[in-house]
C-alpha positions as CSV (number, residue, x, y, z in Angstrom):
1,M,96.5,78.7,102.5
2,G,99.5,76.4,102.8
3,N,103.0,77.5,103.8
4,A,104.2,77.3,100.1
5,S,101.6,79.9,99.1
6,V,102.4,82.1,102.0
7,L,106.1,81.9,101.1
8,A,105.3,82.7,97.5
9,L,103.4,85.9,98.5
10,L,106.2,86.9,100.8
11,L,108.7,86.4,98.0
12,M,106.6,88.5,95.6
13,R,106.2,91.3,98.1
14,V,109.8,91.4,99.2
15,V,111.3,91.2,95.8
16,I,109.0,93.8,94.2
17,G,109.5,96.0,97.3
18,I,113.3,95.8,97.1
19,V,113.2,96.5,93.3
20,M,111.1,99.6,94.0
21,I,113.3,100.8,96.8
22,A,116.3,100.4,94.6
23,H,114.6,102.4,91.8
24,G,113.8,105.2,94.3
25,V,117.3,105.3,95.7
26,N,118.7,105.3,92.2
27,H,116.5,108.2,91.2
28,W,117.6,110.1,94.3
29,R,121.3,109.1,94.7
30,G,122.3,107.4,91.5
31,G,124.0,108.7,88.3
32,G,122.4,112.1,87.7
33,R,120.9,112.3,91.2
34,I,117.7,114.3,91.6
35,E,118.8,116.9,89.1
36,G,119.4,114.3,86.4
37,T,116.1,112.5,87.2
38,A,114.3,115.9,87.1
39,R,115.8,116.5,83.6
40,W,114.7,113.1,82.5
41,F,111.1,113.7,83.7
42,A,111.0,117.1,82.0
43,G,112.2,115.5,78.8
44,L,109.2,113.2,79.0
45,G,107.0,116.2,78.9
46,L,106.3,116.5,82.7
47,R,106.3,120.0,84.1
48,H,108.1,120.7,87.4
49,G,110.8,118.0,86.8
50,K,112.3,118.4,90.2
51,L,108.9,117.9,91.9
52,Q,108.3,114.8,89.7
53,A,111.7,113.4,90.7
54,W,111.0,113.8,94.4
55,L,107.5,112.4,94.0
56,S,109.0,109.4,92.2
57,V,111.6,108.9,94.9
58,V,109.1,109.1,97.8
59,T,106.5,106.9,96.0
60,E,109.0,104.2,95.0
61,I,110.8,104.0,98.4
62,G,107.5,104.3,100.3
63,A,105.6,101.7,98.3
64,G,108.6,99.4,98.3
65,S,108.9,99.6,102.0
66,L,105.2,99.0,102.5
67,L,105.4,95.9,100.3
68,V,108.4,94.5,102.2
69,L,106.4,94.9,105.4
70,G,103.1,93.7,104.0
71,L,101.5,96.9,105.2
72,L,98.7,98.7,103.3
73,T,99.5,96.2,100.5
74,S,96.7,97.2,98.2
75,L,97.7,100.9,98.3
76,A,101.4,100.0,97.9
77,C,100.4,97.9,94.9
78,A,98.4,100.9,93.6
79,A,101.5,103.1,93.9
80,V,103.7,100.7,92.0
81,I,101.1,100.3,89.3
82,S,100.7,104.0,88.9
83,V,104.5,104.6,88.7
84,M,104.7,101.8,86.1
85,L,101.8,103.2,84.1
86,I,103.4,106.6,83.9
87,A,106.8,105.0,82.9
88,G,105.1,102.7,80.4
89,L,103.0,105.4,78.8
90,L,105.6,108.2,78.6
91,A,109.0,106.5,78.4
92,H,108.5,102.9,77.1
93,R,105.4,102.7,74.9
94,P,107.0,104.4,71.9
95,N,109.8,101.7,71.9
96,G,107.6,98.7,71.5
97,F,107.3,95.6,73.8
98,F,110.8,94.3,74.5
99,V,112.8,95.7,77.4
100,F,116.1,95.3,75.5
101,R,114.8,98.0,73.2
102,E,113.6,100.1,76.2
103,G,110.1,98.8,75.6
104,Y,107.3,98.4,78.2
105,E,107.7,94.6,78.9
106,Y,109.3,95.2,82.3
107,V,106.8,97.8,83.6
108,L,104.0,95.6,82.4
109,V,105.3,92.6,84.3
110,L,105.7,94.7,87.5
111,S,102.2,96.1,87.1
112,V,100.5,92.8,86.6
113,A,102.5,91.2,89.4
114,C,101.3,94.0,91.8
115,L,97.7,93.6,90.6
116,A,97.9,89.9,91.2
117,L,99.4,90.6,94.7
118,A,96.6,93.0,95.5
119,V,94.1,90.3,94.5
120,L,95.8,87.5,96.4
121,G,96.6,89.7,99.4
122,P,99.8,90.1,101.4
123,G,99.7,86.6,102.9
124,R,99.9,85.4,106.4
125,W,103.4,86.7,107.0
126,S,102.5,90.4,106.8
127,L,101.7,93.3,109.0
128,D,98.3,93.6,107.3
129,N,97.5,90.1,108.3
130,A,98.8,90.6,111.9
131,A,96.6,93.7,112.2
132,G,93.6,91.9,110.6
133,S,93.4,94.6,107.9
134,A,94.3,92.7,104.8
135,V,92.2,93.6,101.7
136,T,92.1,90.8,99.2
137,G,90.1,89.3,96.3
138,W,88.2,91.5,94.0
139,T,88.2,94.3,96.5
140,G,92.0,94.3,96.8
141,G,92.4,94.3,93.0
142,A,89.8,97.0,92.5
143,V,91.5,99.2,95.1
144,A,94.9,98.8,93.6
145,L,93.8,99.2,90.0
146,G,91.3,102.0,90.7
147,V,93.7,104.1,92.8
148,A,96.5,103.6,90.3
149,V,94.4,104.7,87.3
150,V,93.0,107.7,89.2
151,A,96.5,108.7,90.4
152,T,98.0,108.3,87.0
153,A,95.3,110.3,85.3
154,G,95.5,113.0,87.9
155,L,99.3,113.3,87.5
156,L,99.2,113.3,83.7
157,A,96.3,115.8,83.6
158,T,98.1,118.1,86.0
159,F,101.7,117.9,84.9
160,W,102.0,116.4,81.4
161,R,102.5,119.0,78.7
162,P,104.3,117.3,75.8
163,K,106.1,119.5,73.3
164,A,104.2,120.1,70.1
165,E,105.7,118.3,67.1
């Protein structure tokens, strides 16, 4: 893998990681703080809104940090994909595709970018590579997608109780 490809993977990891950290910090310290985030999650039909808010904060900041470092990259990608699946299914799907209408375009792009990153691996400039523990190829993609789908299904089965219409 040439230096241009290594740099491209680093850029993907760092930018997606910073975006996720920013989302986590915003859910924690921004606008409505944890209480506002908890109300938003409860409004989406998730029980225990405050717990959901904290799970979101920890997952987003944790996964983002791991991506920036290139550590446990497939699992960090799984965490991002899972967060985006939940957001896409509960908050954005009813609004259609385009992000300017609060649609799922943005969460889809982040999810697919993370799946691609899990397949390609973290690159040479990563802690995974330094430790010799990078999981790449079909295995990296399967880990990221499989863990994300199981985590999403588990969270929704446990906590999602939409209001009857």
